[in-house]
C-alpha positions in Angstrom: 0.0 0.0 0.0 1.4 3.4 -0.9 1.4 6.1 1.8 2.7 9.6 1.4 2.4 12.9 3.1 2.5 15.5 0.3 2.5 19.0 1.6 2.3 21.0 4.8 -0.3 23.8 4.4 -0.6 26.7 6.8 -3.7 28.7 7.2 -3.9 31.6 9.8 -2.9 29.9 13.0 -3.6 26.3 12.0 -1.0 24.0 10.5 -2.5 21.4 8.1 -1.1 18.4 6.2 -2.4 16.8 3.1 -2.1 13.0 3.2 -2.7 10.7 0.2 -3.3 6.9 0.6 -3.6 4.3 -2.0 -6.5 1.8 -1.3 -7.3 -1.4 -3.1 -11.0 -1.9 -3.9 -12.3 -5.3 -2.6 -14.9 -5.4 -5.3 -12.8 -4.7 -8.5 -9.3 -5.0 -7.2 -8.4 -1.6 -8.7 -6.4 0.9 -6.6 -7.9 4.3 -5.8 -6.3 7.3 -4.0 -7.9 8.8 -0.9 -6.9 12.3 -0.1 -7.5 14.2 3.2 -6.3 17.5 4.7 -5.8 17.2 8.5 -3.6 18.2 11.4 -0.2 16.6 11.5 -1.1 14.7 14.7 -3.9 12.8 12.8 -1.8 11.7 9.8 -0.5 8.5 11.4 -4.0 7.4 12.4 -5.2 8.1 8.9 -2.5 6.1 7.2 -2.9 3.1 9.6 -6.6 2.7 8.9 -7.5 0.2 6.2 
């Protein structure tokens, strides 16, 4: 599974990170990319979820 943190974004007083995760579809077997913008503390939890 591919996991990558792409960019650190800053808005006003919040620091945000955009994380991209590659997920395999159980139905078709094709890979899709899931993107999310979150705080840096939540990135590890996002990447560990299946």
